[in-house]
Backbone as ProteinMPNN parsed JSONL, in Angstrom:
{"seq_chain_A": "XXXXXXXXXXXXXXXXXXXXXXXXXXXXXXXXXXXXXXXXXXXXXXXXXXXXXXXXXXXXXXXXXXXXXXXXXXXXXXXXXXXXXXXXXXXX", "coords_chain_A": {"N_chain_A": [[0.866, -1.181, 0.0], [0.585, 2.171, -0.869], [1.973, 5.147, 0.69], [0.173, 7.378, 0.629], [-2.351, 6.225, 0.281], [-2.412, 4.815, 2.651], [-2.499, 6.879, 4.577], [-4.924, 8.062, 3.874], [-6.662, 5.907, 4.385], [-6.286, 5.639, 7.155], [-7.315, 8.156, 8.029], [-9.955, 7.835, 7.183], [-10.827, 5.687, 8.779], [-10.517, 6.823, 11.341], [-12.319, 8.923, 11.06], [-14.714, 7.517, 10.844], [-14.846, 6.358, 13.393], [-15.001, 8.709, 14.932], [-17.431, 9.661, 13.947], [-19.175, 7.648, 14.936], [-18.866, 7.926, 17.736], [-19.661, 10.594, 18.124], [-22.315, 10.466, 17.259], [-23.304, 8.674, 19.166], [-23.01, 10.303, 21.437], [-24.871, 12.317, 20.884], [-27.27, 10.82, 20.943], [-27.156, 9.958, 23.596], [-27.395, 12.41, 24.878], [-30.006, 13.128, 24.205], [-31.382, 11.136, 25.56], [-30.831, 11.629, 28.162], [-28.596, 10.38, 29.278], [-25.324, 9.241, 30.359], [-22.777, 11.292, 29.086], [-20.394, 11.754, 26.4], [-17.275, 13.046, 27.123], [-16.28, 16.379, 26.19], [-13.571, 16.741, 25.706], [-12.78, 14.24, 24.823], [-14.117, 14.015, 22.368], [-12.832, 16.1, 21.004], [-10.215, 15.138, 21.061], [-10.434, 12.863, 19.424], [-10.915, 14.184, 17.037], [-8.48, 15.581, 16.669], [-6.775, 13.422, 16.365], [-7.343, 12.562, 13.831], [-9.982, 12.334, 13.08], [-11.433, 14.57, 12.358], [-12.762, 15.426, 9.987], [-14.859, 13.564, 9.614], [-16.176, 13.904, 12.053], [-16.917, 16.617, 11.971], [-18.648, 16.731, 9.722], [-20.629, 14.935, 10.606], [-21.537, 16.29, 12.916], [-22.694, 18.55, 11.764], [-24.719, 17.329, 10.24], [-26.356, 16.006, 12.151], [-26.904, 18.019, 13.814], [-25.403, 18.619, 16.217], [-23.677, 19.989, 18.842], [-23.267, 22.289, 17.397], [-23.493, 24.873, 18.188], [-21.368, 25.427, 19.708], [-18.525, 27.242, 19.916], [-15.964, 26.246, 20.339], [-15.924, 23.819, 19.001], [-16.864, 24.448, 16.422], [-14.982, 26.128, 15.39], [-12.494, 24.901, 15.805], [-12.722, 22.317, 14.553], [-13.031, 22.751, 11.65], [-10.497, 23.914, 11.16], [-8.793, 21.803, 11.854], [-9.614, 19.994, 9.903], [-8.599, 21.196, 7.572], [-5.874, 21.003, 8.145], [-5.564, 18.209, 8.169], [-6.237, 17.557, 5.528], [-4.201, 18.945, 4.231], [-2.037, 17.451, 5.158], [-2.467, 15.017, 3.825], [-2.07, 15.911, 1.207], [0.645, 16.682, 1.304], [1.896, 14.21, 1.836], [1.092, 12.847, -0.483], [2.405, 14.378, -2.389], [5.182, 14.019, -1.799], [5.472, 11.268, -1.98], [4.853, 10.276, -4.546]], "CA_chain_A": [[0.0, 0.0, 0.0], [1.418, 3.378, -0.888], [1.753, 5.99, 1.875], [-1.013, 8.23, 0.506], [-3.508, 5.372, 0.557], [-2.375, 4.519, 4.083], [-2.972, 8.068, 5.308], [-6.365, 8.188, 3.597], [-7.345, 4.845, 5.121], [-6.249, 6.028, 8.57], [-8.271, 9.246, 8.247], [-11.308, 7.286, 7.018], [-11.145, 4.906, 9.986], [-10.691, 7.766, 12.448], [-13.559, 9.66, 10.816], [-15.819, 6.626, 11.194], [-14.884, 6.27, 14.867], [-15.509, 10.003, 15.404], [-18.863, 9.648, 13.609], [-19.887, 6.765, 15.866], [-18.839, 8.507, 19.087], [-20.482, 11.807, 18.09], [-23.709, 10.032, 17.186], [-23.64, 8.147, 20.488], [-23.151, 11.434, 22.354], [-26.154, 12.966, 20.584], [-28.328, 9.95, 21.459], [-27.073, 10.014, 25.057], [-27.925, 13.718, 25.296], [-31.468, 13.077, 24.095], [-31.922, 10.183, 26.538], [-30.334, 12.042, 29.48], [-27.636, 9.389, 29.766], [-23.951, 9.723, 30.514], [-22.289, 11.868, 27.832], [-18.982, 11.665, 26.044], [-16.645, 14.337, 27.436], [-15.864, 17.18, 25.034], [-12.149, 16.53, 25.417], [-12.664, 13.0, 24.042], [-14.521, 14.359, 21.001], [-11.757, 16.902, 20.41], [-9.065, 14.264, 20.87], [-10.706, 12.081, 18.222], [-10.736, 15.085, 15.896], [-7.05, 15.829, 16.514], [-6.137, 12.177, 15.919], [-7.646, 12.273, 12.442], [-11.405, 12.195, 12.814], [-12.06, 15.891, 12.263], [-13.68, 15.531, 8.845], [-16.053, 12.78, 9.941], [-16.87, 14.515, 13.189], [-17.516, 17.882, 11.535], [-19.794, 16.409, 8.863], [-21.662, 14.348, 11.462], [-22.104, 17.324, 13.783], [-23.58, 19.388, 10.948], [-25.877, 16.542, 9.819], [-27.273, 15.698, 13.253], [-27.024, 19.268, 14.597], [-24.888, 18.355, 17.559], [-22.592, 20.888, 19.254], [-23.051, 23.315, 16.378], [-23.492, 26.19, 18.828], [-20.157, 25.508, 20.534], [-17.408, 27.776, 19.132], [-14.806, 25.371, 20.492], [-16.004, 22.797, 17.959], [-17.127, 25.002, 15.101], [-13.755, 26.781, 14.93], [-11.406, 23.928, 15.838], [-12.873, 21.22, 13.59], [-12.626, 23.125, 10.281], [-9.042, 24.105, 11.116], [-8.2, 20.462, 11.824], [-9.902, 19.418, 8.578], [-7.622, 21.764, 6.639], [-4.575, 20.416, 8.48], [-5.549, 16.811, 7.733], [-6.191, 17.558, 4.06], [-2.84, 19.362, 3.877], [-1.15, 16.308, 5.418], [-2.642, 14.092, 2.7], [-1.427, 16.532, 0.034], [2.092, 16.603, 1.491], [2.284, 12.81, 1.63], [0.91, 12.545, -1.906], [3.45, 15.072, -3.158], [6.501, 13.452, -1.568], [5.486, 9.823, -2.25], [4.148, 9.979, -5.788]], "C_chain_A": [[0.904, 1.232, 0.0], [1.052, 4.275, 0.298], [0.495, 6.853, 1.803], [-2.273, 7.434, 0.815], [-3.577, 5.027, 2.039], [-2.902, 5.669, 4.925], [-4.477, 8.244, 5.108], [-7.171, 7.13, 4.347], [-7.405, 5.173, 6.611], [-7.278, 7.118, 8.871], [-9.711, 8.759, 8.107], [-11.73, 6.495, 8.244], [-11.385, 5.833, 11.17], [-11.98, 8.578, 12.287], [-14.767, 8.807, 11.161], [-15.954, 6.504, 12.698], [-15.455, 7.564, 15.444], [-16.998, 10.127, 15.121], [-19.649, 8.841, 14.636], [-19.967, 7.37, 17.262], [-19.703, 9.764, 19.154], [-21.963, 11.458, 18.048], [-24.165, 9.468, 18.522], [-23.872, 9.29, 21.47], [-24.479, 12.155, 22.136], [-27.311, 12.141, 21.142], [-28.344, 9.949, 22.989], [-27.638, 11.325, 25.586], [-29.448, 13.705, 25.262], [-32.091, 12.199, 25.169], [-31.492, 10.512, 27.962], [-29.439, 10.975, 30.107], [-26.263, 10.036, 29.865], [-23.386, 10.113, 29.146], [-20.815, 11.581, 27.621], [-18.356, 13.024, 26.36], [-16.187, 15.056, 26.165], [-14.403, 16.946, 24.698], [-11.92, 15.231, 24.639], [-13.041, 13.267, 22.587], [-13.427, 15.165, 20.297], [-10.501, 16.067, 20.166], [-9.239, 13.402, 19.62], [-10.5, 12.934, 16.962], [-9.255, 15.329, 15.628], [-6.349, 14.597, 15.942], [-6.525, 11.762, 14.505], [-9.114, 12.195, 12.096], [-12.144, 13.502, 12.602], [-13.086, 15.982, 11.142], [-14.976, 14.784, 9.139], [-16.866, 13.393, 11.063], [-17.572, 15.806, 12.775], [-18.761, 17.626, 10.68], [-20.941, 15.843, 9.696], [-22.323, 15.403, 12.331], [-23.043, 18.236, 13.002], [-24.851, 18.624, 10.56], [-26.877, 16.308, 10.95], [-27.478, 16.892, 14.181], [-26.622, 19.071, 16.055], [-23.649, 19.201, 17.8], [-22.303, 21.982, 18.225], [-23.068, 24.729, 16.955], [-22.253, 26.407, 19.689], [-18.987, 26.01, 19.675], [-16.162, 26.889, 19.193], [-14.765, 24.316, 19.38], [-16.088, 23.409, 16.566], [-15.955, 25.821, 14.552], [-12.633, 25.743, 14.795], [-11.527, 22.867, 14.746], [-12.545, 21.624, 12.149], [-11.118, 23.348, 10.136], [-8.338, 22.754, 11.041], [-8.446, 19.773, 10.488], [-8.885, 19.908, 7.554], [-6.237, 21.159, 6.889], [-4.497, 18.975, 7.976], [-5.499, 16.702, 6.205], [-4.798, 17.966, 3.578], [-1.851, 18.22, 4.092], [-1.241, 15.287, 4.294], [-1.93, 14.634, 1.466], [0.088, 16.448, 0.124], [2.572, 15.178, 1.249], [2.166, 12.443, 0.152], [1.997, 13.186, -2.763], [4.803, 14.375, -3.022], [6.596, 11.962, -1.883], [4.722, 9.471, -3.517], [4.9, 9.004, -6.638]], "O_chain_A": [[1.86, 1.318, 0.77], [-0.047, 4.173, 0.843], [-0.181, 7.04, 2.815], [-3.158, 7.911, 1.526], [-4.661, 4.955, 2.617], [-3.66, 5.46, 5.871], [-5.209, 8.539, 6.053], [-8.24, 7.423, 4.882], [-8.444, 5.006, 7.251], [-8.024, 7.022, 9.845], [-10.593, 9.219, 8.832], [-12.867, 6.617, 8.701], [-12.345, 5.652, 11.918], [-12.651, 8.883, 13.273], [-15.744, 9.313, 11.712], [-17.066, 6.542, 13.224], [-16.296, 7.524, 16.342], [-17.749, 10.637, 15.953], [-20.671, 9.301, 15.144], [-21.02, 7.331, 17.898], [-20.407, 9.974, 20.142], [-22.772, 12.088, 18.73], [-25.279, 9.743, 18.967], [-24.823, 9.253, 22.251], [-25.135, 12.556, 23.097], [-28.232, 12.692, 21.744], [-29.41, 9.941, 23.605], [-28.289, 11.345, 26.631], [-30.103, 14.208, 26.175], [-33.196, 12.474, 25.638], [-31.768, 9.738, 28.879], [-29.515, 10.705, 31.306], [-26.067, 11.198, 29.511], [-23.502, 9.363, 28.177], [-20.092, 11.215, 28.548], [-18.861, 14.051, 25.906], [-15.764, 14.426, 25.196], [-14.031, 16.952, 23.524], [-10.961, 15.135, 23.874], [-12.361, 12.799, 21.674], [-13.137, 14.93, 19.124], [-9.804, 16.27, 19.172], [-8.297, 13.23, 18.846], [-9.977, 12.456, 15.956], [-8.823, 15.288, 14.476], [-5.434, 14.721, 15.128], [-6.082, 10.717, 14.027], [-9.463, 12.008, 10.93], [-13.374, 13.529, 12.664], [-14.161, 16.553, 11.327], [-16.066, 15.319, 8.934], [-18.097, 13.397, 11.024], [-18.705, 16.055, 13.188], [-19.805, 18.241, 10.898], [-22.095, 16.231, 9.511], [-23.546, 15.412, 12.468], [-24.077, 18.651, 13.523], [-25.939, 19.2, 10.55], [-28.088, 16.397, 10.747], [-28.145, 16.782, 15.21], [-27.393, 19.321, 16.981], [-22.683, 19.13, 17.041], [-21.203, 22.533, 18.197], [-22.693, 25.681, 16.27], [-22.108, 27.451, 20.324], [-18.509, 25.286, 18.802], [-15.406, 26.794, 18.226], [-13.693, 23.968, 18.885], [-15.444, 22.926, 15.634], [-15.943, 26.168, 13.371], [-11.918, 25.716, 13.794], [-10.54, 22.549, 14.084], [-11.828, 20.884, 11.475], [-10.534, 23.009, 9.107], [-7.401, 22.577, 10.262], [-7.582, 19.049, 9.995], [-8.37, 19.121, 6.76], [-5.515, 20.841, 5.944], [-3.479, 18.567, 7.418], [-4.796, 15.85, 5.661], [-4.278, 17.392, 2.621], [-0.929, 18.041, 3.296], [-0.224, 14.749, 3.855], [-1.257, 13.884, 0.759], [0.751, 16.17, -0.875], [3.55, 14.965, 0.533], [3.055, 11.794, -0.398], [2.451, 12.599, -3.746], [5.496, 14.165, -4.018], [7.7, 11.443, -2.039], [4.015, 8.464, -3.551], [4.44, 8.648, -7.722]]}, "name": "protein", "num_of_chains": 1, "seq": "XXXXXXXXXXXXXXXXXXXXXXXXXXXXXXXXXXXXXXXXXXXXXXXXXXXXXXXXXXXXXXXXXXXXXXXXXXXXXXXXXXXXXXXXXXXX"}
């Protein structure tokens, strides 16, 4: 597997995990159950799940009023996309 595909696969897996955790948090909020801490959601985003988490949050309208998420996640998305571009450039 070439490095670019590896990075893309990693980001896809992390995005899926972030999607699942964000969706669980939304369902837990509606059911008044124990929530996922915000620092866990942000950690998942930093570790590569920013794109999946941002898209999920917009689709299910979860934490969209929190500047911490609505500023940080797009910035992380740009960083992750830039990382893919750098890897693709140097390992073509």
